[in-house]
C-alpha positions as CSV (number, residue, x, y, z in Angstrom):
1,M,106.1,81.2,119.1
2,E,105.5,84.7,117.7
3,K,104.5,85.0,114.1
4,I,107.5,86.3,112.2
5,S,106.9,88.1,108.9
6,E,108.9,87.1,105.8
7,E,110.5,90.6,105.9
8,L,111.6,90.2,109.5
9,E,112.9,86.7,108.8
10,K,115.0,88.0,105.9
11,K,116.5,90.8,108.0
12,I,117.3,88.3,110.8
13,I,119.1,86.0,108.3
14,E,120.9,88.9,106.7
15,L,122.2,90.1,110.1
16,I,123.3,86.6,111.1
17,K,125.2,86.1,107.8
18,K,127.1,89.4,108.5
19,G,128.0,88.2,112.0
20,S,125.7,90.7,113.7
21,F,124.0,88.3,116.1
22,I,123.4,90.9,118.8
23,E,121.8,93.3,116.3
24,A,119.5,90.5,115.1
25,V,118.4,89.8,118.7
26,A,117.8,93.6,119.2
27,L,115.7,93.7,116.0
28,V,113.5,90.9,117.1
29,H,113.2,92.4,120.6
30,N,112.1,95.7,119.2
31,E,109.8,94.5,116.4
32,L,108.0,91.8,118.4
33,K,108.1,93.5,121.8
34,L,109.5,90.3,123.4
35,G,112.0,89.9,126.2
36,L,115.7,89.5,125.4
37,K,115.7,85.7,126.2
38,E,112.7,85.1,123.9
39,S,114.3,87.2,121.2
40,K,117.6,85.3,121.5
41,D,115.8,82.0,121.3
42,I,114.1,83.0,118.1
43,V,117.4,84.2,116.5
44,D,119.1,81.0,117.6
45,K,116.7,79.0,115.5
46,Y,118.0,80.8,112.4
47,R,121.7,80.2,113.2
C-alpha cells in the first residue's frame, strides 16, 4: 500500500465525514498518482 501522509489522511477523513466520498477518491488519485480502483480501495479503508 502507498505511504499516506498524516496531512492526506486528515483530508480523506474530513471529506468522508462531509459525505464527499468521490472527492476523497479523487484527492487520493491525484496526490498518489494511483488508478481509480486503487484510490477507492484506500478511501474505503477510512470509511
